[in-house]
C-alpha positions in Angstrom: 33.2 96.1 104.3 32.8 92.9 102.3 36.2 91.4 103.0 35.5 91.8 106.7 32.2 89.9 106.7 31.9 87.0 109.1 32.6 83.6 107.6 30.0 80.9 107.3 31.7 78.5 109.7 33.2 79.2 113.1 35.1 77.2 115.6 34.4 78.1 119.2 37.3 78.3 121.7 36.8 78.1 125.4 35.7 81.4 127.0 36.9 82.3 130.5 34.5 84.0 132.9 37.0 85.4 135.3 40.7 86.2 135.9 42.7 83.0 136.0 45.0 83.0 139.0 47.1 79.9 139.8 48.0 80.8 143.4 47.0 83.6 145.7 47.6 84.5 149.3 46.4 87.3 151.7 49.1 86.5 154.3 52.4 87.3 152.5 54.4 90.2 153.9 54.5 93.6 152.1 58.0 93.6 150.5 60.5 96.3 151.4 62.8 97.5 148.7 65.9 99.5 149.4 67.8 101.1 146.5 66.9 99.8 143.0 66.1 96.2 142.5 63.6 93.8 140.9 60.3 92.6 142.4 57.2 90.9 141.3 53.8 92.5 142.1 50.8 90.9 143.9 47.2 91.3 142.7 45.3 93.3 145.3 42.0 93.9 143.5 40.2 93.4 140.1 36.8 94.0 138.6 35.1 94.5 135.2 36.5 91.3 133.7 35.5 91.3 130.0 35.9 88.8 127.1 36.4 90.2 123.6 35.7 87.9 120.5 38.4 87.8 117.9 37.5 86.5 114.4 40.3 84.8 112.6 40.5 83.2 109.2 38.0 84.0 106.5 38.3 83.6 102.8 41.9 83.7 101.9 43.6 85.1 98.8 44.6 83.1 95.8 43.4 79.6 94.8 41.9 77.3 97.3 41.1 80.0 99.9 39.3 78.7 103.0 35.9 80.0 104.0 36.1 78.8 107.6 37.2 80.9 110.6 37.6 80.6 114.3 36.4 82.7 117.2 39.1 83.2 119.9 39.0 85.5 122.9 41.1 88.2 124.4 40.4 89.6 127.9 40.6 92.8 129.9 40.0 93.8 133.5 40.3 96.7 135.8 43.1 95.8 138.1 45.4 96.9 141.0 48.7 95.2 141.7 50.6 95.9 144.9 54.3 96.3 144.6 56.1 97.0 147.9 56.3 99.3 150.9 56.3 103.0 150.0 57.5 105.5 149.4 58.8 104.5 146.0 60.4 107.2 143.8 59.7 105.4 140.5 59.3 102.1 138.6 61.8 101.8 135.8 61.8 98.9 133.4 59.2 96.1 133.4 59.8 92.5 132.3 56.8 90.4 131.1 57.7 86.7 130.6 60.6 87.9 128.6 64.2 89.1 128.9 63.2 92.2 126.9 62.3 95.2 129.1 59.4 97.5 128.6 57.8 100.3 130.7 54.6 100.8 132.7 53.3 103.3 130.2 53.8 100.9 127.3 51.6 98.2 129.0 49.1 100.7 130.2 49.7 100.8 134.0 49.6 103.8 136.2 52.0 104.3 139.1 51.2 105.2 142.8 54.3 105.6 144.9 53.0 104.6 148.3 53.1 107.9 150.2 51.3 108.4 153.5 48.7 109.6 153.1 48.1 108.5 149.5 45.4 109.9 147.1 42.9 107.4 145.8 43.0 106.3 142.2 40.5 108.6 140.5 39.1 105.9 138.3 38.4 103.7 141.3 36.7 106.5 143.1 34.4 107.3 140.2 33.5 103.8 139.0 33.7 101.8 142.3 33.3 104.4 145.0 32.5 101.8 147.7 35.8 100.0 147.0 38.0 103.1 146.7 40.8 102.4 149.2 43.9 104.6 149.2 46.4 101.9 150.1 48.4 104.4 152.1 52.1 103.5 152.5 51.9 100.8 149.8 53.2 101.3 146.3 50.9 99.9 143.6 50.2 100.0 139.9 46.7 100.1 138.4 45.0 100.1 135.0 41.4 100.3 133.6 40.8 97.6 130.9 44.2 96.1 131.4 45.0 93.6 128.7 45.1 90.0 129.9 45.9 88.5 126.5 44.2 85.4 125.3 44.8 83.3 128.5 42.9 85.6 130.9 46.0 85.7 133.1 48.3 88.4 134.3 51.7 87.7 132.8 54.8 87.3 134.9 55.5 90.9 135.6 58.7 92.0 137.3 59.2 95.7 138.1 62.5 97.6 138.5 61.7 99.6 141.7 63.6 102.7 142.8 62.7 102.2 146.4 63.7 103.6 149.8 67.0 105.4 149.8 67.5 104.7 146.1 70.4 106.7 144.7 72.0 107.4 148.2 74.8 104.9 147.4 78.0 106.1 145.8 77.1 104.8 142.4 73.9 106.9 142.3 71.6 104.0 141.9 71.8 101.7 144.9 71.4 102.6 148.6 74.0 103.6 151.1 74.4 100.5 153.4 74.8 102.6 156.6 71.5 104.5 155.9 69.8 101.2 155.1 70.9 99.7 158.4 69.7 102.7 160.3 66.3 102.8 158.6 65.9 99.1 159.0 66.4 99.3 162.7 64.5 102.5 163.5 61.8 103.2 160.9 58.5 103.6 162.8 56.4 102.2 160.0 58.2 99.0 159.0 61.4 98.9 161.0 62.6 96.6 163.8 61.7 99.0 166.5 65.3 99.4 167.8 65.7 102.6 169.8 67.6 105.2 167.9 69.2 106.3 171.1 70.8 102.9 171.5 72.7 103.1 168.3 76.2 104.5 168.3 75.8 107.2 165.6 79.5 107.9 165.6 80.4 104.3 164.5 77.5 104.1 162.0 77.4 107.4 160.2 79.8 110.2 159.3 82.7 111.0 157.0 86.4 111.5 157.8 86.2 108.9 160.5 86.3 105.1 161.2 82.5 104.9 160.7 80.7 102.1 158.8 79.3 104.7 156.4 82.8 106.2 155.6 84.2 102.7 155.0 81.4 101.8 152.5 81.7 105.1 150.8 85.4 105.0 150.4 85.3 101.4 149.1 82.4 102.1 146.8 80.1 99.7 148.5 76.3 100.1 147.9 73.4 97.7 147.9 69.7 97.2 147.1 68.2 94.7 149.5 64.7 93.3 148.9 62.9 92.0 152.0 60.1 89.8 150.7 60.0 86.9 153.1 59.9 86.4 156.9 63.4 86.2 158.4 64.9 87.1 161.8 66.2 90.7 161.8 69.5 89.5 163.3 70.0 87.2 160.3 69.3 90.0 157.9 71.7 92.4 159.6 74.4 89.9 159.9 74.2 89.2 156.1 74.4 92.8 155.2 77.4 93.4 157.5 79.2 90.3 156.1 78.8 91.7 152.6 80.2 95.0 153.8 83.2 93.4 155.6 82.0 94.7 158.9 80.5 93.7 162.2 78.3 95.0 165.0 78.9 94.7 168.7 76.9 95.6 171.9 79.0 97.6 174.3 78.4 100.2 176.9 74.7 100.2 176.2 75.1 101.0 172.6 75.1 99.0 169.3 78.3 99.8 167.5 79.2 99.2 163.9 82.9 98.6 163.2 84.4 97.7 159.8 87.3 95.3 159.5 89.1 97.9 157.4 92.7 98.3 158.3 94.0 101.0 155.9 93.1 104.6 155.4 91.1 105.1 152.2 90.0 108.3 150.4 87.7 107.8 147.4 84.3 108.7 146.1 84.2 111.8 148.3 84.6 109.7 151.4 87.6 109.3 153.8 87.9 106.2 156.0 90.5 106.4 158.8 90.6 103.2 160.9 91.7 103.1 164.5 94.9 101.1 164.3 96.3 101.9 167.8 96.5 98.9 170.1 95.0 99.6 173.6 97.4 97.4 175.5 100.7 95.7 174.9 100.4 92.3 176.7 103.2 90.1 178.0 103.4 87.0 180.1 103.0 89.1 183.3 99.5 90.2 182.1 98.1 86.7 181.2 96.3 84.5 183.6 97.2 80.8 183.2 97.7 77.7 185.3 101.0 76.0 185.9 102.0 73.9 182.9 99.7 75.9 180.5 100.8 78.2 177.7 99.8 81.8 178.4 98.6 82.0 174.8 97.0 79.3 172.9 97.3 79.5 169.1 95.3 77.7 166.4 96.6 77.9 162.9 94.3 76.9 160.0 95.6 74.4 157.5 96.3 76.2 154.2 94.9 73.2 152.3 91.5 73.9 153.9 91.3 77.5 153.1 89.4 78.7 150.0 91.4 80.3 147.3 88.5 80.6 144.9 85.5 82.6 146.2 82.2 83.0 144.3 79.5 85.6 145.1 76.2 85.4 143.3 74.7 88.8 142.6 71.6 90.1 140.7 73.2 92.0 137.9 71.4 95.2 136.9 73.4 95.3 133.6 72.0 91.9 132.8 68.3 92.6 133.4 68.7 91.6 137.1 69.6 88.0 136.2 71.5 86.2 138.9 75.1 85.3 138.1 78.5 84.6 139.7 81.4 86.9 140.3 84.7 85.2 141.2 87.8 86.3 143.1 90.8 84.0 143.3 94.4 83.9 144.3 96.5 82.3 141.6 99.6 82.0 143.7 97.7 80.1 146.4 96.1 77.9 143.8 99.6 77.1 142.4 100.9 76.2 145.9 98.0 74.3 147.4 95.7 73.4 144.5 92.3 74.8 143.7 90.1 75.2 146.9 86.6 76.4 146.0 84.8 78.2 148.8 81.0 78.1 149.3 79.1 80.4 147.0 77.8 83.5 148.9 74.3 84.5 147.8 74.3 88.3 147.6 71.2 89.4 145.7 71.3 92.7 147.6 74.1 93.6 145.2 73.2 94.7 141.7 76.3 96.5 140.6 79.0 94.3 139.2 81.9 96.5 140.4 80.5 96.4 144.0 80.1 92.6 143.7 83.7 92.2 142.6 84.9 94.2 145.6 82.8 92.1 148.0 84.1 88.9 146.5 87.7 90.1 146.8 87.3 91.2 150.4 85.7 87.8 151.4 88.5 85.9 149.7 91.2 87.9 151.4 89.6 87.6 154.9 89.1 83.8 154.5 92.5 83.1 153.0 94.9 85.4 154.8 93.6 85.5 158.4 94.7 82.0 159.6 95.8 82.4 163.2 93.4 82.4 166.1 94.7 83.3 169.6 93.1 82.6 173.0 94.3 84.0 176.4 92.9 85.1 179.7 93.1 88.5 181.4 92.1 89.9 184.7 89.3 92.4 185.5 91.8 95.3 185.2 91.4 94.9 181.4 87.6 95.2 181.6 87.6 98.2 179.2 88.5 95.9 176.3 85.7 95.0 173.8 85.5 93.1 170.5 87.2 94.7 167.6 89.8 96.4 169.8 93.5 95.9 169.0 96.1 94.6 171.4 99.7 93.6 171.1 100.9 90.1 172.2 104.4 89.2 173.2 105.4 85.6 173.8 108.9 84.6 173.2 108.0 80.9 173.1 105.6 81.5 170.2 107.9 84.0 168.5 105.4 86.8 169.2 106.9 90.3 169.8 104.4 93.1 170.1 102.3 91.3 167.4 99.0 93.1 166.8 95.8 91.1 167.0 92.1 92.0 166.8 89.8 90.8 169.6 86.7 89.0 168.2 85.1 87.6 171.4 85.2 88.1 175.1 83.7 85.8 177.8 83.6 86.6 181.5 83.4 83.9 184.1 82.0 84.1 187.7 85.4 85.1 189.1 85.8 88.1 186.8 88.3 86.4 184.5 88.1 87.3 180.8 88.6 84.6 178.2 89.6 86.5 175.0 89.6 85.2 171.4 91.6 87.2 168.9 92.6 86.9 165.2 95.8 87.9 163.5 95.9 91.4 162.1 97.8 91.5 158.8 97.5 95.1 157.6 96.0 95.5 154.1 93.9 92.4 154.1 90.6 94.3 154.8 91.2 96.6 151.8 90.4 95.5 148.2 92.1 96.7 145.1 89.5 98.1 142.7 89.9 95.6 139.9 88.1 96.6 136.6 85.0 94.5 136.0 83.4 93.9 132.7 79.6 94.6 132.9 77.5 91.7 131.9 74.7 92.3 129.4 72.6 90.3 127.1 72.4 93.3 124.7 68.7 92.9 124.3 66.8 95.9 123.0 63.8 97.3 124.8 60.4 95.7 124.0 58.9 99.2 124.0 61.2 100.6 121.3 59.1 102.4 118.7 59.3 101.2 115.1 59.5 103.4 112.1 56.4 104.1 110.0 56.0 102.2 106.8 57.4 103.1 103.5 54.8 104.1 100.9 53.1 100.7 100.4 53.2 98.6 97.3 49.5 97.9 96.4 48.3 96.2 93.2 45.5 94.2 91.8 47.3 91.3 90.2 46.2 89.8 86.8 44.0 86.7 86.5 46.9 84.4 85.8 48.1 85.0 89.4 44.8 84.9 91.1 42.9 82.1 89.3 40.4 84.6 88.0 39.7 85.8 91.5 39.8 89.6 92.1 42.4 90.3 94.8 44.5 93.0 96.4 48.2 92.4 97.0 50.0 94.6 99.5 53.7 94.8 100.3 54.9 97.0 103.3 58.2 97.6 105.0 59.6 99.9 107.7 61.2 103.1 106.6 65.0 103.0 106.1 64.9 99.2 106.6 64.2 99.6 110.3 65.5 96.5 112.1 63.0 97.0 114.9 60.0 97.0 112.5 58.2 93.8 113.1 55.1 94.2 111.0 51.9 96.2 110.9 48.1 95.9 111.3 46.3 96.6 108.0 43.4 98.9 108.6 40.8 99.7 105.9 38.0 102.2 105.5 35.2 103.0 103.0 34.9 106.6 104.0 38.4 107.6 105.1 37.2 108.1 108.7 36.1 104.8 110.3 38.7 102.1 110.0 38.5 98.3 110.6 41.2 95.7 110.8 41.5 93.5 107.7 44.7 91.6 108.6 48.2 91.7 109.9 51.5 91.8 108.0 54.3 90.0 109.9 57.3 90.4 107.6 58.7 93.3 105.6 58.3 93.2 101.8 61.5 93.4 99.8 60.6 96.6 98.0 62.8 99.2 96.3 63.5 101.0 93.1 65.3 100.4 89.8 68.7 102.1 89.5 68.9 101.7 85.7 66.5 101.4 82.8 65.2 97.9 81.9 64.4 97.5 78.2 61.3 95.8 76.9 62.0 92.2 75.7 60.3 90.1 73.1 62.6 87.2 72.7 62.7 83.7 74.2 63.3 83.2 77.9 65.6 83.5 79.6 66.6 87.0 78.7 70.4 86.8 78.8 71.0 90.3 77.4 69.4 92.6 80.1 70.3 93.1 83.7 67.8 94.3 86.3 69.5 96.7 88.8 67.6 97.3 92.0 68.2 99.2 95.3 66.4 97.9 98.3 67.7 100.4 100.9 64.2 101.7 101.7 63.2 98.2 103.0 66.6 96.9 104.0 65.9 93.9 101.8 68.2 91.2 100.5 68.0 88.9 97.5 69.1 85.3 97.0 69.9 83.5 93.8 67.7 80.7 92.5 67.8 78.1 89.7 66.6 78.6 86.1 63.9 75.9 86.6 62.5 77.8 89.7 62.7 81.1 88.0 60.8 79.8 84.9 58.0 78.6 87.3 57.7 82.1 88.9 59.3 81.2 92.2 61.3 84.5 92.2 58.6 86.6 90.6 58.9 90.3 90.9 56.9 93.4 90.0 59.0 95.8 88.1 57.3 99.1 87.1 54.3 97.3 85.6 56.0 94.1 84.3 56.0 90.8 86.0 59.3 88.8 85.7 61.4 86.3 87.5 65.2 86.2 88.0 67.8 83.5 88.4 71.0 85.1 89.8 71.2 87.9 92.4 74.7 89.6 92.5 75.3 92.0 95.4 76.7 95.3 94.1 76.4 97.5 97.3 74.6 97.7 100.5 71.0 96.3 99.7 71.8 96.7 96.0 71.7 93.9 93.5 72.1 93.1 89.8 69.5 90.5 88.8 70.2 88.3 85.7 68.9 85.3 84.0 65.5 87.0 83.7 62.3 85.3 82.6 60.3 88.1 81.1 56.6 88.5 80.4 55.4 86.5 83.4 51.7 86.3 84.7 50.4 86.1 81.0 51.4 89.7 80.3 53.9 91.2 77.9 57.3 92.5 78.7 57.1 96.3 78.7 60.3 97.2 80.5 60.7 99.9 83.1 62.6 103.2 83.7 65.2 104.0 86.4 63.4 104.9 89.6 60.4 102.6 88.8 58.9 100.5 91.6 60.3 97.1 92.4 58.9 94.5 94.8 59.6 90.8 95.2 56.3 88.9 95.3 57.1 86.4 98.0 55.3 85.2 101.1 55.6 88.6 102.8 52.9 90.0 100.4 49.6 90.4 102.1 46.8 89.0 99.9 43.0 89.0 100.2 40.0 88.4 97.9 37.6 91.2 97.0 33.9 90.5 96.7 32.3 91.7 93.5 30.2 94.2 95.4 33.3 96.2 96.3 34.5 96.6 92.7 34.5 100.3 91.8 34.7 101.4 95.4 37.5 103.5 96.8 39.3 102.0 99.8 41.4 103.9 102.3 44.3 102.0 103.9 46.4 102.7 107.0 49.3 100.6 108.3 49.9 100.5 112.1 53.5 99.6 112.6 54.6 97.5 115.6 58.1 96.4 116.7 59.7 93.0 116.5 58.3 92.1 119.9 54.7 92.9 118.8 54.6 96.0 121.1 54.7 99.8 120.7 51.8 99.8 118.2 51.7 103.0 116.2 48.8 105.3 117.0 46.3 105.1 114.1 45.9 108.8 114.0 49.6 109.2 113.1 49.4 106.8 110.2 49.4 108.1 106.6 46.3 107.1 104.6 46.6 105.5 101.1 43.7 105.0 98.7 42.9 102.4 96.0 39.9 102.2 93.8 39.0 98.6 93.2 38.9 97.7 89.5 38.4 94.0 89.7 41.0 93.3 86.9 41.9 90.0 88.6 38.7 88.5 87.3 38.4 90.1 83.8 36.9 88.2 80.9 38.7 87.1 77.7 38.2 90.5 75.9 39.7 92.6 78.6 42.5 90.1 79.1 43.3 90.2 75.4 43.4 94.0 75.5 45.7 93.7 78.5 48.1 91.4 76.7 48.8 94.0 74.0 48.6 97.2 76.0 50.9 98.9 78.4 49.3 99.1 81.9 49.8 100.2 85.4 48.7 97.8 88.2 49.9 100.0 91.1 52.3 102.5 92.2 54.4 103.9 95.0 52.8 107.2 96.0 54.5 110.2 97.6 51.5 112.0 99.1 50.1 111.5 102.5 46.7 110.5 101.0 47.4 109.0 97.6 45.5 107.6 94.7 47.4 104.4 94.0 45.4 103.2 91.0 45.6 106.0 88.4 49.2 106.8 88.0 52.1 105.6 85.8 54.4 106.9 83.1 52.4 105.1 80.4 48.9 106.2 81.5 50.0 109.8 82.0 52.2 110.2 78.9 50.6 107.9 76.3 46.9 108.6 75.9 46.3 105.3 74.1 47.5 103.3 77.0 44.9 101.4 79.0 45.1 101.6 82.8 43.5 98.4 84.0 43.2 99.9 87.4 40.3 102.0 86.1 38.6 99.7 83.6 35.8 98.7 86.0 34.9 102.2 86.8 
């Protein structure tokens, strides 16, 4: 096609010969994802790197069009990216260098969940049989001819992974902390290797009990840890238990998990019943102490040193997994002792804001309300005691009378004497009120959202006065129903209605619509103060702005109105996307004022109009057009096969000689139309040409 011909000059841009990777490593650990959280992939393999030339520029429309162009490059490659340890149920949203989520399908990636064994990627087996690994136990994504854009790099992908135990938590998305701990310790493939028989199942799992699982379920605690760096297992486990307000102890040859919970809770289908019965009631006769020593030593924390403002940093799912703080505070303590801000706790394992708020509240209460620490010594007859047991202390000198305390540490010396450390046990501190939490969200739409198809396009060949005697096509397009997600379209053209080539891109919707009242022809001096142009732009969602008389007289606000070119001065809003245009300058573009009927085509001829020049060799030919919509993020391109086709027979009226121009000056004409059929003749329609046999349709003069 002539207007697709290569320009005479080209500017060469650097061409890459391979995938550009800033850093790479073969020694990083395979991440483990529990629950549902965000993770970045790692390139495992690529082949078939290709560079594709892209011609830009060419002869532009209107006066002064440039004949130069540039050759840029886009790139593709066959690629495999590892995600994490399998099995993985699914990958949800994908973020690519943006806060706007998309999907694997939208960017052309296939999903392999990391089962063991795992089937080989069929494309890899057929094209690269010697490199066809199964990657058993590793979740990965893959694509043939994956788009690398113009920089030959893989964009910053981040995947929302529904990983191990996803959905087992009480919120249906995250993982149950008790099951996470058990899998982490015992899994034969990636676990710590801790013997399952050495775990106290009764304290870790089970409902209607004092178990760790029941406590998390009743409080609504769930988490989604991501293990993507080397760290001691003890550190990981301690962090998880801290977030769940619990601890683990080794006693009797078993690892036991005991929550700090002190009140019975029934919620979310779970019942937690703590053991609140003290094992012993201790008095001065039970303590071992030297002459002149106190049987019980007590240390009370200074209230001015305790935090009354606690911040927990989570990775909020409702905010596209951005990190952000959740705060718990005690206003009465702030009023009494002043603001005391505690150290921020990093808890990226938490993605649910309600869970995060509960965790923050429990941490605040434990740090703020458990102030007293007790130390005392007992003989070997109390050897059955272990950490987290409750005992009662009575010491009249300290004012203690059967005061319950919780043992936190026990040390035994060579003589069998136990030195015990305990903390006060104020009932209710280890239970959090379920305060309502406002979900944080940036409200961003999905980058994969599908735009509407285009309205029937506005296509004309403008008169010589607007083109400098250069034959051109002007096209205005907008998304149906004024779709706010419509970001533009690719203009595809064909000479046979079958094979299409790209001729340009439209990046803004045209302000197109229809007249809602008749506009009479006008033969007087400008401006026309007696007529009003009433338009409805609902189809394109367009808006109009007022101008000045001087600007209107120079055609700055020029519009096409059912065959007439005119400009307006004042735009008055009369309804949603509806305007009355006044202060009209009629008979613009060197053509007469012919008026228009209600329902006639309207389009503002502003910078959104796509313009290109037509070589003389194409005059008389029929051109098929299709318009592939894409959304405001440049994604979700419409399939060409689903696009309606529109035709236009090129007449070349933009470069007519003086005779034809003189005829045009005195004759009604139709430069274009809005067609209603799927495949439409745009050049041979109009109320004048169809009803008045003497009218000349300049769209057909050349043919």
